[in-house]
N, CA, C and O of each residue as an XYZ file, in Angstrom:
884
protein
N     128.908    111.995    115.989
C     128.587    111.608    114.505
C     127.679    110.719    114.570
O     127.937    110.122    115.615
N     126.634    110.181    114.037
C     125.795    109.369    113.945
C     126.311    107.843    112.653
O     125.734    107.439    111.643
N     127.487    107.426    113.269
C     127.572    106.801    111.878
C     126.731    105.997    111.122
O     126.441    106.050    109.927
N     126.208    104.856    112.465
C     125.555    103.871    111.789
C     124.494    104.402    110.974
O     124.231    103.591    110.086
N     123.591    105.705    110.900
C     122.949    106.146    110.612
C     123.212    106.579    109.160
O     122.261    106.453    108.389
N     124.254    107.024    108.723
C     124.809    107.292    107.756
C     125.167    106.158    107.066
O     124.985    106.133    105.849
N     125.633    105.239    107.625
C     125.873    103.912    106.568
C     124.352    103.149    106.518
O     124.411    101.928    106.372
N     123.124    103.693    106.616
C     122.264    102.960    106.865
C     121.514    103.890    105.572
O     120.787    103.369    104.726
N     121.847    105.336    105.616
C     121.390    105.636    104.474
C     121.932    105.737    103.530
O     121.120    105.635    102.611
N     123.356    105.963    103.016
C     124.116    104.933    101.834
C     123.524    103.727    101.466
O     123.137    103.399    100.345
N     123.491    103.153    102.410
C     123.009    101.724    102.124
C     121.503    101.376    101.299
O     121.374    100.411    100.546
N     120.531    102.259    101.576
C     119.206    102.668    101.321
C     119.134    103.545     99.913
O     118.199    103.563     99.113
N     120.176    104.143     99.853
C     119.953    104.937     99.020
C     120.112    104.775     97.636
O     121.245    104.631     97.178
N     118.924    104.781     96.763
C     118.827    104.675     95.029
C     120.194    105.121     94.397
O     120.022    105.077     93.179
N     121.187    105.438     94.613
C     121.799    105.836     93.943
C     123.300    104.752     94.173
O     124.442    104.750     93.714
N     122.511    103.890     95.154
C     123.718    102.498     95.116
C     123.520    101.694     94.092
O     122.364    101.343     93.858
N     124.498    101.271     93.339
C     124.901    100.767     92.061
C     124.532     99.998     91.989
O     124.999     99.427     91.004
N     123.715     99.337     92.557
C     123.417     97.543     92.797
C     122.581     97.234     91.332
O     122.610     96.103     90.847
N     121.721     98.525     90.581
C     120.894     97.754     89.495
C     119.392     98.083     90.504
O     118.525     98.683     89.870
N     119.186     97.889     91.354
C     117.296     98.157     91.802
C     116.492     98.809     91.113
O     115.300     98.503     91.128
N     117.033    100.013     90.239
C     116.029    100.711     89.952
C     115.578    100.076     88.753
O     114.854    100.752     88.024
N     115.874     98.865     88.392
C     115.429     98.237     86.788
C     114.644     97.525     86.901
O     114.363     96.864     85.901
N     113.683     97.224     88.492
C     112.821     96.617     88.884
C     111.888     97.162     89.073
O     111.819     98.188     89.749
N     110.569     96.374     88.295
C     109.243     96.760     89.127
C     108.687     95.849     89.966
O     107.999     96.269     90.897
N     108.884     94.449     89.788
C     108.596     93.390     90.747
C     106.609     92.961     90.504
O     105.745     92.519     91.263
N     106.625     93.339     89.234
C     105.173     93.019     88.497
C     104.444     94.416     88.715
O     103.253     94.386     88.407
N     104.764     95.232     89.029
C     103.893     96.958     89.713
C     103.654     97.084     87.542
O     102.601     97.519     87.076
N     104.119     96.899     87.178
C     104.783     97.501     85.406
C     103.359     97.137     85.042
O     102.534     97.990     84.713
N     103.098     95.831     85.112
C     102.038     94.928     84.375
C     100.796     95.700     85.325
O     100.281     96.622     84.692
N     100.286     95.530     86.551
C      99.872     96.006     86.994
C      99.134     97.086     86.492
O      98.011     96.870     86.036
N      99.586     98.173     86.508
C      99.540     98.973     86.100
C      99.031     99.120     84.690
O      97.865     99.488     84.540
N      99.854     98.848     83.547
C      99.459     98.346     82.234
C      98.666     97.619     82.058
O      98.240     97.567     80.904
N      98.093     96.742     83.036
C      96.574     95.806     82.099
C      95.565     96.655     83.142
O      94.878     95.835     83.752
N      95.288     97.888     83.501
C      94.574     98.690     84.086
C      94.262     97.730     85.669
O      93.325     98.020     86.413
N      94.992     96.878     85.883
C      94.333     96.730     87.532
C      94.601     97.924     88.214
O      93.683     97.815     89.026
N      95.012     98.723     88.443
C      95.539    100.192     88.952
C      94.969    101.017     88.623
O      95.586    102.062     88.416
N      93.782    100.994     88.443
C      93.180    102.927     88.059
C      92.384    103.479     88.770
O      92.552    104.683     88.964
N      91.512    102.953     89.255
C      91.158    103.969     90.716
C      91.706    104.769     91.540
O      92.651    104.234     92.119
N      91.512    105.839     91.845
C      91.886    106.208     93.025
C      92.033    105.611     94.455
O      91.095    105.237     95.160
N      93.573    105.575     94.825
C      93.386    104.453     96.114
C      94.500    103.374     95.465
O      95.620    103.127     95.911
N      94.045    102.978     94.631
C      94.685    101.749     94.001
C      95.854    101.221     94.245
O      96.017    100.080     94.677
N      96.995    102.257     93.905
C      98.617    102.313     94.135
C      98.452    102.426     95.418
O      99.560    102.099     95.843
N      97.807    102.671     96.312
C      97.904    103.033     97.764
C      97.560    101.591     98.255
O      98.074    101.136     99.276
N      96.826    101.009     97.624
C      96.489     99.411     98.450
C      97.276     98.896     97.972
O      97.768     98.054     98.723
N      97.770     98.946     96.916
C      98.602     97.797     96.294
C     100.100     97.849     97.076
O     100.857     96.934     97.401
N     100.172     98.907     97.192
C     101.797     98.895     98.151
C     101.961     98.509     99.275
O     102.851     97.875     99.842
N     100.378     99.240     99.768
C     100.398     98.696    101.461
C     100.253     96.824    101.704
O     100.601     96.089    102.628
N      99.682     96.610    100.597
C      99.586     95.283    100.777
C     100.377     94.516    100.573
O     100.235     93.389    101.048
N     101.333     94.785     99.913
C     102.862     94.267     99.422
C     103.389     94.802    100.828
O     104.584     94.914    100.552
N     103.330     95.006    101.504
C     104.642     95.848    102.506
C     103.657     94.671    103.727
O     104.345     94.024    104.517
N     102.344     94.522    103.764
C     102.180     93.873    105.009
C     102.239     92.352    104.615
O     102.739     91.472    105.316
N     101.526     92.143    103.121
C     101.643     90.419    103.383
C     103.048     90.365    102.978
O     103.843     89.802    103.730
N     103.353     90.761    102.138
C     105.101     90.407    101.644
C     106.157     90.351    102.521
O     106.473     89.373    103.198
N     106.854     91.743    102.483
C     107.951     92.177    102.811
C     107.591     91.967    105.020
O     108.271     91.432    105.895
N     106.667     92.469    105.051
C     107.099     92.252    106.541
C     106.491     90.721    106.790
O     106.013     90.524    107.907
N     106.476     89.799    105.987
C     106.339     88.248    106.403
C     106.820     87.558    105.461
O     106.337     86.514    105.022
N     108.145     88.295    104.972
C     109.136     87.086    104.092
C     110.852     88.278    104.229
O     111.962     88.041    104.708
N     110.361     89.308    103.659
C     111.940     89.863    103.761
C     112.450     90.374    104.983
O     113.594     90.103    105.348
N     111.832     90.954    105.512
C     111.982     91.872    107.053
C     112.581     91.011    108.048
O     113.639     91.310    108.602
N     111.789     89.707    108.346
C     111.858     88.938    109.323
C     113.255     87.764    108.748
O     113.857     87.048    109.548
N     113.504     87.786    107.489
C     114.381     86.890    107.067
C     115.659     87.700    107.344
O     116.645     87.222    107.905
N     115.487     89.871    106.588
C     116.627     89.585    107.335
C     117.374     90.004    108.799
O     118.585     90.059    109.010
N     115.954     90.358    110.006
C     116.277     90.031    111.138
C     117.375     89.055    111.729
O     118.442     89.205    112.325
N     116.432     87.726    111.178
C     117.148     86.569    111.559
C     118.622     86.124    110.481
O     119.456     85.226    110.598
N     118.490     86.929    109.716
C     120.246     87.107    109.142
C     121.151     87.871    110.039
O     122.283     87.408    110.175
N     120.831     89.016    110.708
C     121.365     90.093    111.185
C     121.538     88.965    112.752
O     122.639     88.555    113.118
N     120.957     88.817    113.077
C     121.564     87.825    114.653
C     121.900     86.828    113.940
O     122.803     86.479    114.701
N     121.947     85.985    113.032
C     122.722     84.473    112.807
C     124.115     85.333    112.820
O     124.900     85.274    113.767
N     124.333     86.155    111.635
C     125.484     86.934    111.390
C     126.329     86.887    112.702
O     127.338     86.227    112.950
N     125.601     87.813    113.507
C     126.194     88.455    114.473
C     126.823     87.428    115.747
O     127.613     87.782    116.621
N     126.154     85.911    115.543
C     126.722     85.415    116.515
C     127.358     83.927    115.738
O     127.470     82.803    116.229
N     127.731     84.448    114.267
C     128.946     83.420    113.653
C     127.727     82.479    113.704
O     128.113     81.748    114.616
N     126.704     82.068    113.406
C     126.064     80.741    112.607
C     126.081     80.396    111.609
O     124.899     80.538    111.299
N     126.629     79.956    110.660
C     126.679     79.603    109.924
C     125.504     79.065    109.207
O     124.966     79.685    108.289
N     125.083     77.841    109.654
C     124.200     76.931    109.145
C     122.795     78.321    109.117
O     122.260     78.560    108.034
N     122.521     78.809    109.910
C     121.160     79.819    109.984
C     121.208     80.666    108.628
O     120.307     80.767    107.795
N     122.407     81.219    108.609
C     122.632     82.444    107.408
C     122.180     81.427    106.186
O     121.188     81.578    105.473
N     123.284     80.203    106.103
C     122.398     79.835    104.926
C     121.218     79.066    105.030
O     120.864     78.730    103.900
N     120.496     78.666    105.866
C     119.165     78.127    106.090
C     118.163     79.400    105.791
O     116.991     79.212    105.463
N     118.592     80.385    105.898
C     117.547     81.608    105.740
C     117.384     82.329    104.171
O     116.405     82.748    103.552
N     119.196     82.233    103.790
C     119.267     82.444    102.482
C     118.276     81.540    101.810
O     117.344     82.071    101.204
N     118.377     80.179    101.850
C     118.272     79.252    100.855
C     116.207     79.397    100.951
O     115.351     79.118    100.111
N     116.114     79.878    102.180
C     114.331     79.588    102.795
C     113.979     80.876    101.946
O     112.958     80.710    101.279
N     114.743     82.486    101.763
C     114.349     83.669    101.176
C     114.362     83.032     99.374
O     113.380     83.354     98.706
N     115.262     82.323     98.805
C     114.896     82.530     97.208
C     114.104     81.158     96.821
O     113.583     81.051     95.711
N     114.031     80.012     97.882
C     112.512     79.569     97.679
C     111.408     79.580     97.695
O     110.552     78.789     97.298
N     111.364     81.120     98.485
C     109.931     81.948     98.302
C     109.952     82.989     97.433
O     109.603     84.071     97.905
N     110.272     82.955     96.268
C     110.553     84.135     94.759
C     110.050     83.242     94.097
O     110.599     82.396     93.390
N     108.812     83.446     94.352
C     107.697     82.719     93.044
C     107.885     82.928     91.883
O     106.970     82.363     91.284
N     108.698     83.533     91.023
C     108.573     83.821     89.555
C     110.266     83.678     89.509
O     111.121     83.850     90.378
N     110.338     83.300     88.144
C     111.749     83.300     87.734
C     112.123     84.600     87.824
O     113.333     84.439     87.666
N     111.964     85.932     87.979
C     112.612     87.576     87.855
C     112.518     88.288     89.365
O     113.050     89.251     89.917
N     111.490     87.211     89.733
C     111.802     87.866     91.078
C     113.057     86.881     91.696
O     113.714     87.235     92.675
N     113.236     85.893     91.144
C     113.996     84.632     91.972
C     115.497     85.909     91.382
O     116.020     86.698     92.169
N     115.867     85.792     89.993
C     116.641     86.520     89.382
C     116.958     87.894     89.930
O     118.067     88.418     89.822
N     116.189     88.297     90.368
C     116.371     89.843     90.810
C     116.987     89.857     92.253
O     117.734     90.779     92.584
N     116.694     88.899     93.057
C     117.367     88.235     94.387
C     118.556     88.166     94.252
O     119.214     89.058     94.788
N     119.098     87.355     93.678
C     120.284     86.671     92.912
C     120.988     88.293     92.497
O     121.679     88.972     93.256
N     120.670     88.569     91.399
C     121.595     89.662     90.823
C     121.934     90.774     91.263
O     123.062     91.210     91.035
N     120.624     91.764     92.303
C     121.403     92.664     93.424
C     122.307     91.810     94.178
O     123.433     92.255     94.404
N     121.851     90.137     94.794
C     122.806     90.390     95.733
C     124.664     89.671     95.085
O     125.683     89.607     95.773
N     124.548     89.368     94.025
C     125.551     89.817     92.894
C     126.468     90.574     93.080
O     127.625     90.284     93.384
N     125.692     92.297     92.792
C     126.263     93.323     92.505
C     126.777     93.968     93.783
O     127.830     94.566     94.000
N     125.438     93.597     94.801
C     125.808     94.236     96.285
C     127.063     93.710     97.396
O     127.726     94.174     98.324
N     126.889     92.312     96.563
C     128.613     91.567     97.166
C     129.955     91.884     96.358
O     131.013     91.289     96.563
N     129.777     92.888     95.421
C     131.003     93.575     94.481
C     130.934     94.042     95.801
O     131.230     93.379     96.795
N     130.480     95.362     95.785
C     130.551     96.921     95.642
C     130.967     96.515     97.748
O     131.638     97.197     98.523
N     130.179     95.111     98.024
C     130.724     95.477     99.660
C     132.251     94.797     99.900
O     132.887     94.941    100.944
N     132.618     94.190     98.974
C     133.525     93.758     98.489
C     135.113     95.090     98.547
O     136.198     95.112     99.128
N     134.515     95.830     97.769
C     135.274     97.122     97.481
C     135.426     98.287     98.623
O     136.331     99.043     98.978
N     134.470     98.114     98.899
C     134.413     98.552    100.532
C     135.274     98.037    101.927
O     135.765     98.530    102.942
N     135.155     97.062    101.443
C     135.900     96.679    102.806
C     134.595     95.983    103.902
O     134.687     95.685    105.092
N     133.768     95.911    103.252
C     133.000     95.178    104.142
C     132.854     93.548    104.362
O     132.672     92.967    105.432
N     132.983     92.985    103.068
C     133.430     91.485    103.235
C     134.101     91.338    102.794
O     134.208     91.915    101.712
N     135.183     90.404    103.260
C     137.079     90.026    103.590
C     136.302     88.407    102.819
O     135.163     88.065    102.503
N     137.869     87.687    102.774
C     138.020     85.998    102.812
C     137.464     85.381    104.490
O     137.092     84.222    104.672
N     137.506     86.170    105.294
C     136.870     85.682    106.817
C     135.657     86.128    106.602
O     135.013     85.109    106.851
N     135.199     86.603    106.432
C     133.432     86.686    106.489
C     132.548     86.037    105.989
O     132.409     85.926    104.771
N     131.275     85.122    107.464
C     131.288     83.861    107.149
C     129.873     84.479    106.338
O     129.110     85.289    106.864
N     129.670     83.812    104.696
C     128.063     84.107    104.188
C     127.661     82.716    103.531
O     128.224     81.621    103.549
N     126.748     83.058    103.076
C     126.449     81.408    102.459
C     127.187     81.784    101.010
O     127.715     82.838    100.654
N     127.017     80.505    100.307
C     127.471     80.741     98.624
C     127.192     81.231     97.590
O     127.920     81.326     96.602
N     125.827     81.683     97.749
C     125.122     81.959     96.715
C     124.414     83.424     97.216
O     123.345     83.663     96.653
N     124.852     84.374     98.147
C     124.335     85.269     98.722
C     123.273     85.844     98.027
O     123.366     86.415     96.941
N     121.957     85.627     98.880
C     120.374     87.039     98.695
C     120.870     88.350     99.063
O     121.410     88.647    100.129
N     120.544     89.385     97.708
C     120.518     90.213     98.509
C     120.271     90.432     99.913
O     121.095     90.774    100.760
N     119.006     90.190    100.066
C     118.586     90.529    101.492
C     119.822     89.960    102.536
O     120.191     90.641    103.493
N     120.216     89.057    102.324
C     121.536     88.380    103.213
C     122.355     89.563    103.465
O     122.486     89.949    104.627
N     123.026     90.295    102.322
C     124.231     90.920    101.414
C     123.653     92.327    102.586
O     124.568     92.949    103.127
N     122.466     92.679    102.859
C     121.845     93.959    103.203
C     122.205     93.442    105.133
O     122.991     93.963    105.924
N     121.208     92.199    105.342
C     122.360     92.151    106.808
C     123.519     91.863    107.060
O     123.888     92.271    108.162
N     124.404     91.206    106.361
C     125.603     91.513    106.601
C     125.749     92.309    107.033
O     125.806     92.357    108.262
N     125.941     93.759    105.982
C     126.376     95.000    106.205
C     125.793     95.419    107.340
O     126.530     95.683    108.290
N     124.531     95.548    107.456
C     123.667     96.392    108.393
C     124.789     95.742    109.860
O     125.240     96.524    110.697
N     124.940     94.901    109.880
C     125.936     94.291    111.268
C     126.841     94.670    111.219
O     127.302     95.201    112.230
N     127.658     94.608    109.935
C     128.953     95.313    109.965
C     128.893     96.964    110.230
O     129.993     97.510    110.146
N     128.103     97.568    110.444
C     128.003     98.708    110.191
C     126.839     99.439    111.535
O     126.374    100.578    111.563
N     126.630     98.276    112.557
C     126.584     98.417    113.576
C     125.212     99.213    113.723
O     125.206    100.231    114.415
N     123.692     98.645    112.896
C     123.054     99.420    112.763
C     121.882     98.645    113.572
O     121.987     97.425    113.694
N     120.892     99.247    114.065
C     119.687     98.731    115.073
C     118.953     97.730    113.894
O     118.827     97.641    112.673
N     118.707     97.297    114.694
C     117.665     96.089    113.832
C     116.577     96.693    113.229
O     116.355     96.504    112.033
N     115.745     97.525    114.037
C     114.360     97.934    113.679
C     114.706     99.082    112.680
O     113.896     99.349    111.793
N     115.651     99.638    112.769
C     116.410    100.897    111.926
C     116.893    100.157    110.435
O     116.748    100.752    109.367
N     117.479     98.796    110.524
C     117.497     98.290    109.681
C     116.448     98.078    108.110
O     116.381     98.482    106.950
N     115.554     96.868    109.382
C     114.733     97.015    108.452
C     113.633     97.884    107.743
O     113.060     97.549    106.706
N     113.330     99.505    108.719
C     112.663    100.129    108.231
C     113.638    101.081    106.965
O     113.095    102.006    106.360
N     114.620    100.822    106.786
C     115.240    101.186    105.690
C     115.589    101.097    104.653
O     115.989    101.967    103.879
N     115.388     99.238    104.443
C     115.149     98.271    103.901
C     113.735     98.801    103.195
O     113.653     99.314    102.080
N     112.849     98.596    103.949
C     111.252     98.942    103.505
C     110.953    100.293    102.770
O     110.202    100.393    101.800
N     111.751    101.480    103.453
C     111.787    102.499    102.921
C     112.240    102.617    101.316
O     111.505    103.239    100.550
N     113.541    101.968    100.803
C     114.044    101.430    100.015
C     113.123    100.918     98.777
O     112.997    101.385     97.645
N     112.609     99.948     99.312
C     111.537     99.320     98.384
C     110.181     99.875     98.128
O     109.432     99.662     97.175
N     110.037    100.542     99.050
C     108.833    101.495     98.502
C     109.257    102.910     97.594
O     108.542    103.265     96.657
N     110.278    103.536     97.910
C     110.901    104.553     96.604
C     111.290    104.172     95.413
O     111.342    104.821     94.368
N     111.590    102.956     95.659
C     111.572    102.243     93.992
C     110.581    101.807     93.563
O     110.507    101.405     92.402
N     109.461    101.780     94.504
C     108.114    101.210     93.865
C     107.175    102.313     92.696
O     106.568    102.095     91.648
N     107.481    103.717     93.632
C     106.932    104.963     93.573
C     107.582    105.381     92.611
O     106.885    106.072     91.869
N     109.164    105.212     92.117
C     109.413    105.950     91.103
C     109.407    105.012     89.780
O     109.808    105.361     88.670
N     108.861    103.733     90.133
C     108.555    102.986     88.787
C     106.974    103.353     88.581
O     106.674    102.603     87.651
N     105.745    104.116     88.940
C     105.042    104.749     89.196
C     104.883    105.807     88.309
O     104.493    105.832     87.142
N     105.176    106.493     88.911
C     106.312    107.904     88.376
C     106.570    107.972     86.023
O     106.312    108.753     85.107
N     107.185    106.632     86.206
C     107.553    106.237     84.776
C     105.927    105.852     84.260
O     105.423    106.573     83.400
N     105.193    104.763     84.789
C     104.625    104.077     84.087
C     103.025    104.634     84.125
O     102.403    104.417     83.085
N     102.260    105.359     85.256
C     101.043    105.752     85.824
C     101.255    106.786     84.357
O     101.545    106.098     83.378
N     101.191    107.762     84.165
C     102.769    108.390     84.960
C     102.550    109.401     86.195
O     102.337    110.593     85.974
N     102.596    109.002     87.206
C     102.395    109.804     88.484
C     103.647    110.965     88.517
O     104.836    110.808     88.236
N     102.883    112.260     88.992
C     103.416    113.555     89.364
C     104.712    113.469     89.973
O     105.026    112.329     90.315
N     105.470    114.293     90.177
C     106.689    114.274     91.034
C     105.823    114.379     92.351
O     105.727    113.409     93.102
N     105.091    115.777     92.654
C     104.540    116.166     93.654
C     103.414    114.828     94.312
O     103.582    114.436     95.466
N     102.566    114.374     93.637
C     101.717    113.304     93.632
C     102.867    112.044     94.137
O     102.593    111.525     95.219
N     103.811    111.660     93.600
C     104.654    110.668     94.291
C     104.709    110.993     95.741
O     104.094    110.255     96.511
N     105.336    111.956     96.180
C     105.840    112.778     97.344
C     104.817    112.314     98.481
O     105.103    111.887     99.599
N     103.612    112.495     97.941
C     102.363    112.652     98.999
C     101.977    111.480     99.013
O     101.281    111.173     99.981
N     102.250    110.475     98.045
C     101.929    108.848     98.441
C     103.263    108.643     99.157
O     102.958    108.139    100.238
N     104.622    108.785     99.094
C     105.788    108.346     99.780
C     104.858    108.886    101.449
O     104.821    108.083    102.382
N     104.368    109.920    101.543
C     103.942    110.338    103.092
C     102.804    109.200    103.547
O     102.829    108.469    104.537
N     101.975    109.279    102.680
C     101.303    108.699    103.457
C     101.115    106.889    103.181
O     100.136    106.158    103.328
N     102.227    106.666    102.822
C     102.465    105.266    103.484
C     103.272    105.105    104.265
O     103.196    103.884    104.403
N     104.639    105.685    105.440
C     105.273    105.800    105.810
C     104.709    105.744    107.504
O     105.575    105.934    108.358
N     103.515    105.528    107.890
C     102.853    104.609    108.589
C     103.268    102.847    108.605
O     103.884    102.080    109.345
N     102.622    102.788    107.493
C     102.849    101.292    106.483
C     104.491    100.863    107.051
O     104.765    100.027    107.912
N     105.051    101.373    106.587
C     106.324    100.968    106.717
C     106.642    100.580    108.368
O     106.896     99.431    108.730
N     106.568    101.996    109.478
C     106.604    101.546    111.145
C     105.799    100.315    111.249
O     106.548     99.455    111.713
N     104.439     99.745    111.003
C     103.541     98.840    110.799
C     104.208     97.418    110.318
O     104.519     96.374    110.891
N     104.260     97.854    109.125
C     105.570     96.184    108.664
C     106.690     95.692    109.568
O     106.763     94.498    109.860
N     107.759     96.787    110.115
C     108.740     96.590    110.865
C     107.967     95.829    111.943
O     107.971     94.599    111.968
N     107.226     96.663    112.939
C     106.649     96.100    113.869
C     106.089     94.910    113.841
O     106.275     94.160    114.799
N     105.488     94.598    113.013
C     104.831     93.395    112.086
C     106.020     92.412    112.461
O     105.967     91.801    113.529
N     107.090     92.253    111.596
C     108.124     91.605    111.325
C     108.858     91.734    112.603
O     109.987     91.609    112.129
N     109.030     91.868    113.686
C     109.292     92.060    114.744
C     109.063     91.049    115.220
O     109.824     90.118    115.485
N     107.802     91.181    115.387
C     106.690     90.306    116.086
C     106.953     88.549    115.703
O     107.372     87.737    116.528
N     106.676     88.301    114.595
C     105.773     86.739    114.025
C     107.242     85.496    114.348
O     108.404     85.715    114.007
N     106.875     84.567    114.881
C     107.755     83.718    115.142
C     108.424     83.177    113.546
O     108.582     83.960    112.609
N     108.735     81.813    113.489
C     109.413     81.538    112.179
C     108.459     80.505    111.429
O     108.886     80.078    110.356
N     107.358     80.105    111.819
C     105.902     79.323    111.318
C     105.641     79.772    111.001
O     105.246     79.485    109.871
N     105.404     81.555    111.644
C     104.612     82.557    111.044
C     104.719     83.348    109.358
O     103.846     83.898    108.687
N     106.069     83.122    109.111
C     106.405     83.618    108.330
C     106.095     82.690    106.332
O     106.034     81.520    105.956
N     105.990     84.043    105.628
C     105.834     83.442    104.480
C     104.616     83.968    103.711
O     103.473     83.561    103.919
N     104.917     84.828    102.877
C     104.004     85.572    102.088
C     103.093     84.904    101.330
O     103.277     83.815    100.786
N     101.567     85.938    101.283
C     100.552     85.492    100.890
C      99.960     86.248     99.819
O      98.954     86.940     99.975
N     100.716     86.093     98.491
C     100.443     87.444     97.482
C     100.367     86.777     96.291
O     101.357     86.711     95.563
N      99.008     86.119     95.906
C      98.957     85.344     94.359
C      98.989     86.644     93.385
O      99.668     86.620     92.358
N      98.163     87.867     93.783
C      98.053     88.811     92.943
C      99.190     89.355     92.365
O      99.318     89.567     91.159
N      99.871     89.542     93.071
C     101.844     90.050     93.581
C     102.052     89.135     92.145
O     102.207     89.618     91.024
N     101.999     87.262     92.596
C     102.927     86.221     92.081
C     102.239     86.821     89.973
O     102.645     86.953     88.818
N     101.382     86.911     90.585
C     100.542     86.460     89.498
C     100.845     87.722     88.212
O     100.909     87.222     87.088
N     101.033     89.261     88.259
C     101.671     89.920     88.149
C     102.989     89.993     87.555
O     103.329     90.481     86.477
N     103.879     89.241     88.735
C     105.419     89.679     88.766
C     105.295     88.179     87.042
O     105.867     88.403     85.975
N     104.519     86.980     87.281
C     104.612     86.132     85.954
C     104.408     86.391     84.931
O     105.088     85.816     84.081
N     103.237     87.515     84.423
C     102.378     87.678     83.552
C     103.944     89.331     82.743
O     104.154     89.121     81.548
N     104.492     90.169     83.112
C     105.271     90.692     83.382
C     106.067     90.019     82.652
O     106.258     90.476     81.525
N     106.812     88.685     83.052
C     107.837     88.638     82.305
C     107.848     88.451     80.833
O     108.947     88.474     80.278
N     106.802     88.273     80.141
C     106.395     87.892     78.936
C     105.767     89.330     78.178
O     105.272     89.250     77.054
N     105.824     90.270     78.709
C     104.953     91.464     78.493
C     105.653     91.810     76.982
O     106.728     91.669     76.398
N     104.534     92.262     76.799
C     105.135     92.532     74.860
C     106.002     93.739     74.981
O     107.124     93.755     74.477
N     105.492     94.781     75.659
C     106.546     95.963     75.740
C     106.692     96.885     77.175
O     105.797     97.544     77.704
N     107.667     96.772     77.491
C     107.996     97.257     79.220
C     109.502     97.805     79.104
O     110.396     97.722     78.262
N     109.316     98.503     80.569
C     110.446     99.489     81.095
C     111.241     98.423     81.802
O     112.412     98.273     81.454
N     110.629     97.497     82.967
C     111.259     97.272     83.464
C     111.601     95.506     83.448
O     111.000     94.601     82.870
N     112.924     95.472     84.418
C     112.060     93.893     84.783
C     111.212     93.293     85.854
O     110.852     94.011     86.787
N     110.811     91.850     85.790
C     109.714     91.834     86.470
C     109.972     92.606     88.031
O     109.045     92.695     88.837
C-alpha cells in the first residue's frame, strides 16, 4: 500500500476542513471587473499565477521547510515562515495564510501529527504546516509540491465555477489543460536558488487588494 500517496491525497483534498474554499485570492474581482472575458483569459491568469507566484514563492518555501524540518533546523523554519508571510502583499492574503495555518494546525494536532515535541514556528503559516505534514508522512518532495499546486488550482477553478459561471465539463477541461503547468511550476521551484525566490504579480496583488472592498462578493480575497 502506498501510504505516503494516500496521505498526500488526504492533505490536498478539497474536503479537508481548513476553509480553503472560502478564498478566491482576487480571482472573483478579476472576473467581476471584466478582466477575464475573452476565451483563454482564465487559462492565462491561472497559468501566470502558477509560474510567477506559486513556483517562485509557495513551492520553494515548502521545499525549504521540508528540508529544514527533516534536519531539525528551527532557525530555518522560522526564517522561511516569516519570509513567506512578508511576501503576502495584501491584508487578506496574509490573513488567509495565517488562518488556514491555524485551522490546519488544529487538524494536525487532532491527528497526532503535531505534538508538544514537534518543532515549528510560533505562528506557523499554512505552507509551513503543509511541509511539516508532508515530512511526517514521508511524502516525496516533488510529489508534495505537485499536490499543493493541484489543490490550489482545483480551488481556483471551483471559484470560477461559481463566478464566471464555468460549467462542470468546462472546469474539468480547464484542469486538464493546466496539468502540464503544474509540472513546469514544480520543476521551476526545484531549480531556484534562495536569491531567485519571490513573486512578481502586480495584477494579482491589485485584484486581491480591490477585492477586499468589493461591494458584493462570495469569497474572501
